[in-house]
C-alpha angles and dihedrals in degrees: 000000000000124000117255115186090337095309122123138157114356093007091056091047090052092048090049092052092048091050092049091049090050091052091048091050091050092049091048091051091050091049091049091051090050090050091051091049090049091051091048091053091047091054091049092054095061109123116253092238092056094048099039095078093239103130100153093133095050102037093099100041111129094009098098118082119190112210119183117191 
């Protein structure tokens, strides 16, 4: 394995693993930030009627039970 800044063999292997871990962490942080932005946009897109608290048309959904004997 070639020398890079005086590292060779096991030292180079260790440096390579550290670099890969750093790249993976950076990618995971970027993905997490994108997920948070997506969630923020999803919350913003809720319709005003659904978020206003006015649920007069849905207050009785599921409260009527039809029983035929």
